[in-house]
C-alpha positions in Angstrom: 25.0 -49.0 28.7 23.6 -50.4 31.8 21.6 -47.2 32.6 20.1 -46.7 29.4 16.1 -47.5 29.0 15.0 -50.4 26.9 12.8 -49.1 24.0 10.8 -52.3 24.2 10.4 -52.3 28.1 9.3 -48.7 27.7 6.8 -49.3 25.1 5.3 -52.4 26.9 5.1 -50.0 30.2 3.5 -47.4 28.2 0.7 -49.9 26.8 0.5 -51.5 30.1 -0.3 -48.2 31.6 -2.7 -47.4 28.8 -4.6 -50.5 29.4 -5.1 -49.9 33.1 -6.3 -46.2 32.1 -8.8 -47.6 29.9 -10.1 -50.1 32.7 -9.9 -47.6 35.5 -11.4 -44.5 33.8 -13.7 -45.9 31.0 -15.6 -42.7 30.4 -12.1 -40.8 30.2 -11.1 -43.2 27.4 -14.1 -43.0 25.6 -13.8 -39.3 25.6 -9.8 -39.6 24.5 -11.3 -41.7 21.7 -13.9 -39.4 20.6 -11.2 -36.6 20.7 -8.8 -38.7 18.6 -11.5 -39.2 16.0 -12.3 -35.5 15.8 -8.9 -34.8 15.1 -8.6 -37.4 12.6 -11.7 -35.8 11.0 -10.1 -32.5 11.2 -6.8 -33.8 9.6 -8.6 -35.6 6.7 -11.0 -33.0 6.0 -10.2 -32.6 2.2 -11.0 -36.3 1.8 -13.9 -36.7 4.2 -15.9 -33.3 3.2 -18.4 -34.2 0.4 -18.1 -30.6 -0.9 -16.1 -27.4 -1.0 -17.1 -25.5 2.5 -16.6 -22.2 0.3 -18.7 -22.9 -2.9 -22.0 -21.4 -3.0 -24.9 -22.9 -4.6 -27.9 -20.4 -4.8 -30.3 -22.9 -6.0 -30.2 -24.5 -2.9 -30.0 -21.9 -0.2 -31.5 -22.7 3.4 -32.5 -26.2 2.3 -33.2 -28.5 5.4 -31.1 -31.7 5.7 -31.9 -34.2 3.0 -30.1 -36.8 0.6 -28.1 -34.4 -1.4 -26.9 -32.1 1.6 -27.0 -34.4 4.7 -26.8 -31.3 7.2 -28.6 -28.9 4.9 -27.3 -25.6 3.5 -26.8 -22.3 4.8 -28.0 -18.8 3.5 -26.0 -19.0 0.4 -26.2 -22.7 -0.5 -23.2 -23.9 1.2 -22.9 -27.6 2.4 -23.3 -27.6 6.3 -21.6 -30.9 6.8 -18.4 -29.8 4.8 -18.1 -26.5 6.9 -18.8 -28.5 10.1 -15.7 -30.9 9.2 -13.4 -28.0 8.0 -14.6 -25.9 11.0 -13.2 -28.7 13.1 -9.6 -27.9 11.5 -9.6 -24.1 12.4 -11.4 -24.6 15.9 -8.8 -27.2 16.8 -5.9 -25.7 15.5 -6.6 -22.3 17.3 -7.3 -24.4 20.5 -4.2 -26.4 20.6 -1.7 -23.9 19.5 -3.4 -21.3 22.0 -3.2 -23.9 24.8 0.3 -25.0 24.1 1.7 -21.3 23.9 -0.1 -20.1 26.8 0.4 -23.1 29.0 3.9 -23.4 28.2 4.7 -19.8 29.0 2.7 -19.6 32.0 4.6 -23.0 33.3 7.8 -21.5 32.7 7.0 -18.2 34.4 5.5 -20.2 37.1 8.9 -22.5 37.6 10.9 -19.2 37.7 8.6 -17.6 40.3 8.5 -20.7 42.4 12.3 -21.2 42.5 13.5 -17.5 42.4 11.1 -16.0 44.9 11.8 -12.6 46.2 11.0 -9.3 44.0 10.3 -11.3 40.9 7.8 -13.5 42.4 6.1 -10.7 44.0 5.7 -8.6 40.8 4.8 -11.5 38.8 2.1 -12.7 41.2 0.4 -9.4 41.2 0.5 -9.4 37.2 -1.0 -12.9 37.3 -3.7 -11.7 39.8 -4.5 -8.6 37.3 -4.6 -10.8 34.4 -7.0 -13.2 36.3 -9.4 -10.6 37.5 -10.7 -10.2 33.9 -13.2 -13.0 32.6 -11.4 -15.0 30.0 -14.0 -14.1 27.2 -13.8 -10.4 28.0 -10.1 -10.6 28.0 -9.7 -12.4 25.0 -11.9 -10.2 23.2 -10.1 -6.9 24.2 -6.9 -8.3 23.2 -8.4 -9.6 19.6 -10.0 -6.2 19.3 -6.9 -4.4 20.2 -4.3 -6.5 17.8 -6.8 -6.9 15.2 -8.8 -10.0 13.9 -7.3 -12.8 12.2 -6.0 -16.5 13.0 -2.8 -15.4 14.8 -4.7 -12.6 16.7 -7.2 -15.2 18.0 -4.5 -17.6 19.1 -2.5 -15.2 20.9 -5.5 -13.6 22.6 -6.6 -17.2 23.9 -3.0 -18.1 24.7 -2.9 -14.8 27.0 -5.8 -16.0 29.1 -4.2 -19.3 29.9 -1.0 -17.9 31.0 -1.8 -16.9 34.6 -3.6 -20.4 35.2 -0.5 -22.3 34.4 1.8 -19.9 36.0 -0.1 -20.1 39.4 -0.3 -24.1 39.6 3.4 -24.8 38.3 4.5 -22.1 40.9 3.1 -24.2 43.5 4.8 -27.3 42.5 8.0 -25.3 42.0 7.7 -24.1 45.6 7.7 -27.5 47.0 10.3 -28.8 44.7 12.8 -26.1 45.5 13.0 -27.6 49.0 13.7 -31.0 48.1 17.2 -32.3 49.3 18.6 -32.9 45.8 17.9 -29.5 44.9 19.8 -28.2 47.9 22.6 -30.5 46.9 22.5 -29.0 43.4 22.9 -25.4 44.9 25.6 -26.7 47.3 27.5 -28.2 44.4 27.6 -24.6 42.6 25.1 -25.5 39.9 23.4 -22.3 38.5 19.8 -21.6 38.9 19.0 -22.2 35.2 20.6 -25.4 35.5 18.8 -26.5 38.7 15.3 -25.3 37.1 15.9 -27.1 33.9 17.3 -30.5 35.3 15.6 -30.8 38.5 12.4 -28.7 38.8 10.9 -28.8 35.3 10.8 -32.7 35.4 8.7 -32.7 38.3 6.2 -30.3 36.6 5.5 -32.6 33.6 2.4 -34.1 35.3 0.5 -30.8 36.3 1.5 -29.5 32.7 0.0 -32.2 31.1 -3.5 -31.9 33.2 -3.4 -28.3 32.7 -3.1 -28.7 28.8 -5.8 -31.2 28.5 -8.2 -29.5 30.6 -7.6 -26.1 29.1 -8.5 -27.5 25.5 -12.1 -27.5 26.2 -12.1 -23.7 27.5 -10.2 -22.8 24.5 -12.6 -24.2 22.0 -15.3 -22.5 23.8 -13.7 -19.1 23.7 -12.7 -19.4 20.2 -16.3 -20.2 19.2 -17.4 -17.1 21.4 -15.0 -14.9 19.5 -16.2 -16.0 16.2 -19.9 -15.7 17.3 -19.2 -12.2 18.6 -17.5 -11.4 15.2 -14.0 -10.7 16.7 -12.6 -14.3 16.0 -11.2 -15.7 12.6 -12.9 -13.5 10.0 -15.3 -15.1 7.3 -15.1 -16.8 4.9 -13.0 -19.3 6.9 -15.3 -22.1 8.3 -15.2 -22.2 12.1 -17.9 -23.5 14.5 -18.4 -19.8 16.0 -18.7 -18.3 12.4 -21.3 -20.9 11.7 -23.3 -20.1 14.8 -22.8 -16.5 14.0 -24.1 -16.9 10.4 -27.2 -18.7 11.8 -28.6 -15.6 13.3 -28.6 -13.4 10.3 -31.9 -14.7 9.3 -35.2 -13.4 11.1 -36.3 -17.1 12.0 -32.5 -18.9 12.1 -33.0 -22.4 10.5 -32.6 -24.9 13.3 -29.9 -27.0 11.4 -27.5 -24.0 11.2 -27.4 -23.5 14.9 -27.8 -27.3 16.1 -25.0 -29.1 14.1 -22.1 -26.6 15.0 -23.4 -26.4 18.4 -23.4 -30.2 18.8 -19.9 -30.4 17.5 -18.8 -27.8 20.0 -20.6 -29.8 22.8 -19.1 -33.1 21.8 -15.6 -31.8 21.4 -15.7 -29.9 24.6 -17.0 -32.9 26.5 -14.7 -35.4 25.0 -11.5 -33.2 26.2 -12.9 -32.4 29.5 -13.6 -36.1 30.1 -10.1 -37.1 28.9 -8.5 -34.4 31.0 -10.2 -35.5 34.0 -8.8 -39.0 33.4 -5.5 -37.7 32.8 -5.4 -35.9 36.3 -6.7 -39.0 38.1 -4.0 -41.1 36.3 -1.2 -38.6 37.0 -1.9 -38.3 40.7 0.8 -40.1 42.5 -1.8 -41.5 45.3 -3.9 -43.1 42.5 -1.3 -44.2 39.9 2.3 -44.2 41.3 3.4 -46.5 38.5 2.8 -43.7 35.9 4.6 -41.1 37.9 7.6 -43.3 38.0 7.4 -43.8 34.4 7.0 -40.0 33.8 9.3 -38.2 36.3 11.6 -40.9 37.7 15.4 -40.5 37.6 17.5 -42.5 35.3 18.2 -46.2 36.4 21.9 -45.3 36.9 21.1 -42.4 39.0 18.7 -44.7 41.2 21.3 -47.4 41.4 24.1 -45.0 42.4 22.0 -43.2 45.1 20.6 -46.5 46.7 22.9 -48.0 49.4 24.4 -51.4 48.5 23.4 -54.4 50.6 25.9 -55.2 53.4 27.2 -58.8 52.8 27.2 -61.3 55.4 30.5 -62.3 56.6 
């Protein structure tokens, strides 16, 4: 078909935009590479971890870093390096799942609020304001304690804290899009509200959705670590960075390596995702990168060709 996109051209466009992104945002590109390395480390944990993270060795309890255990051992002789590597698995899984769930639900809610307006929008905004009135950690801790500890409970609790942020941002986008001429043309043609929101409003919300998702990853990791530190997160013996920090303070004089290395992992991961999220935000700004915006949200070529006026031939 004449209007179908060429996969080779699309791939070349994505690669070219990625190269421009790297040249324009070197720190963001570095953060993306570090984040990708941490994700790969989490996925390949069974092959990278030198020891079983749950296996205790009572002959090597509270040993500092040495040749046998590069990052030392904890109170029952478990290898700290293996627990940091496996902790990345749990912490990243919780963060990605919670952000994906919360941001998606909030974005869909925001699209409905911005397009439908009326009482639905009024009541929805009051509900979002109530949710935002609580600090994120306090709200997540209350929800986790109410529904019980465990991996699904932690994911659900963190996801709830992400809903109002996605809803408010995407609602502002939907409010501006609903006044566009092509949306009014869709309403005039008799299209249903659901069809207009799915075909015309949602595509324009892709860019802010990606920005929200990337910038909220660091916040979700910090909340998960805080819940684990407070004892209402993923229950032991599952290794998470927050649980490792909580285990480090059980001794009268906490060994420095038990607090330093999990805290360093949290800091590096959050910093990497924040830098990458800032770069994504700058790239998806239409004033800074119109080419990428055309690549993400432009209508099909056939629609553009049909809508553009034909040149008048000279007589």
